[in-house]
C-alpha positions in Angstrom: -170.1 -41.8 91.6 -169.4 -45.4 90.9 -165.9 -44.6 89.7 -165.2 -42.6 92.9 -166.2 -45.6 95.1 -164.2 -47.9 92.9 -161.1 -45.7 93.3 -161.7 -45.5 97.0 -162.0 -49.3 97.2 -158.8 -49.7 95.3 -157.0 -47.3 97.6 -158.1 -49.1 100.7 -157.2 -52.4 99.2 -153.7 -51.3 98.3 -152.8 -49.1 101.3 -150.8 -50.1 104.3 -153.7 -50.5 106.7 -151.6 -51.8 109.6 -149.3 -48.7 109.6 -152.3 -46.3 109.4 -154.1 -48.1 112.2 -151.0 -48.1 114.5 -150.5 -44.3 113.9 -154.1 -43.4 114.3 -154.4 -45.4 117.6 -151.1 -43.7 118.9 -152.2 -40.2 117.9 -155.7 -40.6 119.3 -154.2 -41.9 122.6 -151.9 -38.8 122.4 -154.8 -36.4 122.0 -156.6 -37.9 125.0 -153.3 -37.7 127.0 -152.9 -34.0 126.0 -156.5 -33.2 127.0 -155.9 -34.8 130.4 -152.5 -33.2 130.9 -153.9 -29.7 130.2 -157.2 -30.2 132.1 -155.9 -28.1 135.0 -155.8 -25.0 132.7 -159.6 -25.1 132.0 -159.0 -24.8 128.3 -159.2 -27.3 125.5 -157.2 -25.2 123.0 -154.1 -27.5 123.1 -156.3 -30.5 122.6 -158.2 -28.9 119.8 -154.9 -28.0 118.1 -153.6 -31.5 118.5 -156.8 -33.2 117.2 -157.0 -30.7 114.3 -153.4 -31.3 113.3 -154.0 -35.1 113.5 -156.9 -34.8 111.0 -154.9 -32.4 108.8 -151.9 -34.8 108.9 -154.0 -37.8 108.0 -155.3 -36.0 104.9 -151.8 -35.0 104.0 -150.6 -38.6 104.4 -153.3 -39.9 102.1 -152.5 -37.2 99.5 -148.7 -37.9 99.6 -149.4 -41.7 99.3 -151.2 -41.1 96.0 -147.9 -40.3 94.4 -145.2 -42.8 93.5 -142.4 -42.1 95.9 -139.8 -42.1 93.1 -141.7 -39.2 91.5 -141.4 -37.3 94.8 -137.7 -38.1 95.0 -137.1 -36.7 91.5 -138.4 -33.4 92.8 -135.9 -33.4 95.5 -135.0 -29.7 94.9 -138.5 -28.7 96.1 -138.1 -30.7 99.3 -134.7 -29.1 99.8 -136.1 -25.6 99.5 -139.1 -26.3 101.8 -136.7 -27.9 104.3 -133.9 -25.3 104.4 -135.4 -21.9 103.8 -137.8 -21.8 106.8 -135.0 -23.0 109.1 -132.7 -20.2 107.8 -135.5 -17.7 108.5 -135.3 -18.7 112.2 -131.9 -17.2 112.4 -133.4 -13.8 111.5 -137.0 -13.8 112.8 -137.1 -17.0 115.0 -138.9 -17.0 118.3 -138.5 -19.4 121.3 -139.7 -20.1 124.8 -139.0 -17.3 127.3 -135.7 -17.6 129.1 -134.0 -19.7 126.3 -131.7 -19.0 123.4 -133.5 -21.6 121.2 -135.1 -19.6 118.4 -136.4 -22.6 116.6 -140.0 -21.4 115.8 -141.6 -19.0 113.4 -144.5 -16.9 114.5 -147.3 -16.9 112.0 -149.5 -14.6 114.0 -152.3 -17.2 114.8 -149.8 -19.9 115.8 -146.2 -20.9 115.7 -144.5 -23.6 113.6 -141.1 -25.4 114.0 -139.4 -25.6 110.6 -137.0 -28.3 111.8 -140.0 -30.8 111.8 -140.6 -30.2 108.1 -136.8 -30.3 107.5 -136.8 -33.9 108.9 -139.2 -35.2 106.2 -137.6 -33.1 103.5 -134.1 -34.5 104.4 -135.4 -38.0 104.2 -136.4 -37.2 100.6 -133.2 -35.5 99.5 -130.8 -37.9 101.3 -132.7 -41.0 100.0 -132.4 -39.6 96.4 -128.7 -38.8 96.9 -127.8 -42.2 98.4 -129.8 -44.2 95.8 -127.9 -42.4 93.0 -124.5 -43.3 94.3 -125.3 -46.6 96.0 -123.1 -48.8 93.9 -120.0 -46.6 94.5 -120.7 -45.0 97.8 -117.6 -46.4 99.5 -115.3 -44.6 97.1 -114.1 -41.4 98.8 -115.1 -39.1 95.9 -118.7 -40.1 96.5 -118.6 -40.9 100.2 -117.3 -37.4 101.2 -120.1 -35.5 99.4 -122.7 -37.9 101.0 -121.2 -37.1 104.5 -121.3 -33.4 103.8 -125.0 -33.7 102.8 -125.7 -35.6 106.0 -123.8 -33.2 108.2 -125.5 -30.1 106.8 -128.8 -30.4 108.7 -127.1 -31.5 111.8 -124.8 -28.4 111.9 -127.6 -26.1 110.8 -130.0 -27.2 113.6 -127.1 -27.1 116.1 -126.3 -23.5 115.3 -130.0 -22.8 115.5 -129.7 -23.9 119.1 -131.8 -27.1 119.1 -129.2 -29.8 119.9 -131.9 -32.4 120.6 -133.2 -32.2 117.1 -129.7 -32.1 115.7 -129.0 -35.4 117.5 -132.1 -36.9 115.9 -130.8 -35.8 112.4 -127.5 -37.5 113.2 -129.2 -40.8 114.1 -131.3 -40.6 110.9 -128.1 -40.0 108.8 -126.3 -43.0 110.4 -129.3 -45.3 109.9 -129.6 -44.3 106.2 -125.9 -44.7 105.6 -126.0 -48.2 107.1 -128.9 -49.1 104.9 -127.1 -47.7 101.8 -124.3 -50.2 102.3 -121.5 -48.0 103.8 -118.6 -50.1 105.0 -118.4 -50.9 108.7 -114.9 -49.5 109.0 -116.3 -46.0 108.3 -118.7 -46.4 111.3 -115.9 -47.7 113.5 -113.8 -44.7 112.6 -116.7 -42.3 113.2 -117.6 -43.7 116.6 -113.9 -43.8 117.6 -113.6 -40.1 116.8 -116.8 -39.4 118.7 -115.4 -41.1 121.8 -112.1 -39.2 121.5 -113.9 -35.9 121.0 -116.4 -36.3 123.8 -114.2 -34.9 126.6 -113.2 -31.9 124.4 -116.9 -31.2 123.6 -117.9 -31.4 127.2 -115.2 -29.0 128.5 -114.8 -26.6 125.6 -118.0 -26.6 123.6 -120.9 -27.2 126.0 -122.1 -24.3 128.1 -122.4 -24.6 131.9 -126.1 -25.4 131.7 -125.5 -28.3 129.3 -122.6 -29.6 131.5 -125.0 -29.5 134.5 -127.5 -31.6 132.7 -124.9 -34.2 131.9 -123.8 -34.4 135.5 -127.4 -34.8 136.7 -127.5 -38.2 134.8 -125.2 -39.5 137.5 -126.4 -37.5 140.5 -129.9 -36.1 140.2 -130.3 -35.5 143.9 -127.5 -32.9 143.8 -129.8 -30.2 142.4 -133.4 -31.1 143.0 -134.5 -27.5 143.3 -132.7 -26.4 140.1 -131.9 -28.3 136.9 -133.0 -31.6 138.4 -136.4 -30.4 139.4 -138.3 -31.6 136.2 -136.8 -35.1 136.2 -137.2 -35.5 140.0 -140.9 -34.5 139.8 -141.2 -36.9 136.9 -139.9 -39.8 139.0 -142.5 -39.0 141.7 -145.3 -38.8 139.2 -144.4 -42.2 137.6 -144.2 -43.7 141.1 -147.6 -42.3 141.9 -149.1 -44.1 138.9 -148.5 -47.6 140.1 -149.9 -50.4 137.9 -153.2 -48.7 136.7 -152.7 -45.0 137.5 -154.7 -42.4 139.3 -157.2 -41.9 136.5 -157.5 -39.5 133.6 -157.8 -35.9 134.7 -156.8 -37.0 138.3 -153.0 -37.1 138.4 -152.0 -35.4 141.6 -148.8 -33.8 140.0 -150.0 -33.7 136.4 -152.9 -31.5 137.4 -150.6 -29.1 139.2 -149.1 -27.9 135.9 -145.6 -26.4 136.1 -145.6 -26.8 139.9 -146.2 -30.5 139.5 -144.5 -31.8 136.3 -143.1 -29.0 134.0 -144.0 -29.7 130.3 -146.3 -32.5 131.4 -148.3 -32.2 128.2 -145.2 -31.8 125.9 -141.7 -33.2 126.5 -142.9 -35.1 129.7 -146.2 -36.4 128.3 -144.9 -40.0 129.1 -144.7 -39.0 132.8 -148.3 -37.7 132.8 -149.5 -40.8 131.0 -147.6 -42.9 133.7 -149.2 -41.1 136.6 -152.7 -41.2 135.2 -152.8 -44.6 133.4 -150.0 -46.3 135.3 -147.5 -48.9 134.1 -150.2 -50.4 131.8 -150.6 -47.1 129.9 -146.8 -46.6 129.6 -146.5 -50.2 128.3 -149.2 -49.5 125.6 -147.4 -46.3 124.6 -144.0 -48.1 124.3 -145.5 -51.0 122.4 -147.3 -48.8 119.9 -144.1 -46.9 119.1 -142.1 -50.2 118.9 -144.6 -51.7 116.4 -144.5 -48.5 114.3 -140.7 -48.7 114.2 -140.8 -52.4 113.4 -143.3 -52.0 110.6 -141.2 -49.3 109.0 -138.3 -51.8 108.8 -140.8 -54.5 107.6 -141.8 -52.3 104.6 -138.1 -51.5 104.0 -137.4 -55.3 103.7 -140.4 -55.8 101.3 -139.6 -53.1 98.8 -137.3 -53.9 95.9 -136.1 -50.4 95.4 -133.2 -49.0 97.4 -134.7 -45.5 97.5 -137.8 -46.9 99.1 -135.8 -48.8 101.7 -133.9 -45.6 102.5 -137.1 -43.7 103.0 -138.4 -46.3 105.5 -135.1 -46.5 107.3 -134.8 -42.8 107.6 -138.3 -42.4 109.1 -137.5 -45.4 111.4 -134.4 -43.6 112.6 -136.4 -40.5 113.3 -139.1 -42.3 115.4 -136.6 -44.5 117.1 -134.3 -41.7 118.1 -137.1 -39.5 119.4 -138.6 -42.3 121.4 -135.4 -43.5 123.0 -134.2 -39.9 123.9 -137.6 -38.9 125.2 -138.1 -42.0 127.4 -134.5 -41.6 128.6 -135.3 -38.0 129.6 -138.5 -39.0 131.4 -136.8 -42.0 133.2 -133.8 -39.8 134.3 -131.5 -41.9 132.2 -130.6 -39.1 129.7 -130.3 -35.4 130.1 -133.3 -33.2 129.3 -132.7 -31.8 125.8 -136.2 -30.9 124.6 -137.1 -33.9 122.5 -140.8 -34.8 122.2 -142.5 -38.2 122.2 -143.7 -39.0 118.6 -147.5 -39.0 118.2 -148.1 -38.3 121.9 -146.5 -35.0 122.9 -148.4 -31.8 122.2 -147.2 -30.0 119.1 -149.2 -29.5 115.9 -146.2 -29.1 113.6 -144.6 -32.3 114.9 -147.7 -34.4 114.5 -148.6 -33.1 111.1 -145.0 -33.7 109.8 -145.1 -37.2 111.3 -148.1 -38.0 109.1 -146.2 -36.6 106.1 -143.6 -39.2 106.9 -146.3 -41.8 107.2 -147.5 -40.7 103.7 -144.1 -41.6 102.3 -144.2 -45.0 104.0 -147.6 -45.6 102.5 -146.3 -44.7 99.1 -143.4 -47.1 99.4 -145.7 -49.9 100.6 -148.0 -49.3 97.6 -145.2 -49.3 95.1 -143.0 -51.9 96.8 -143.4 -54.5 94.1 -145.0 -55.0 90.7 -148.6 -55.1 91.6 -151.9 -55.9 90.0 -153.8 -53.0 88.6 -157.6 -52.8 89.3 -159.4 -51.5 86.3 -163.0 -50.4 86.2 -165.2 -49.2 83.4 
């Protein structure tokens, strides 16, 4: 029994308590927000799922953190299989929300899971391993091209699955990790130049009419308030209703109307529900929590001596940062609605559990960031 307590004391002493605290506060706040945003349904199922997945994710994070991250990277082929195979299954037996072509979920009978969320964490592992193996020669074309193909694979796979929001998040993760690996700036300049040149072609010849309409609404939301602009318009009203301190939990006038008030007010538009019920203060707390989580990822990246550890931290930073910016942009009518959730806050058991898997990797990097003192007990 004494050895168990000693091991527990050593773990607590060595773990990244700041990161764990930030994530627990954020996800607890998220659970409360989901409970409030679904109060109108008279059911706590969504809240119970969210809280249960938070606990499950925390256990998974602790378990992952017990391993040296380099040991996990050496088993990259397991991560590749776990990340790719379920996504491929969605092309055959995938399910999605009614009225959409996005078949990004697998139905397990008792619940559904979104394989792309697992793929994000698995990609961080495989791409970190790949980049760290070729880091000293990554700017040579014979090594740079395979790295680019590796990075493009999940982006294209998720795009063809129909989930362009998640594909965009993968793209941001790839760019962040390439930058951290030391890819020359000229390659980024060439890439962004090509993106700008291709943008008009993508808009006119690749995007479907619905996607084009969402882009146009960025500049003229009032042109279709009863159609594609409905969700963002109602979101604007809900945020305005909140004022400084909000209308109170379980009391948001639009939030408690469900789809008739703010569609997806517990999921993609959870930030709007938080804004209406807890006001500007609540929104500021949410934004600051996510900012400090992102900043701490970069802080751990700076502290670790091993490039593979830095890449893990930067990859996870890219994921959280991209999701946060895109989701807030959607809720504030600055970006088109593309189905991206707010990390730690939006309802979604798969997403929350996988976020904690990523946190487990960060905890492992933190624990093994330097040569450290070993605590030995009889």
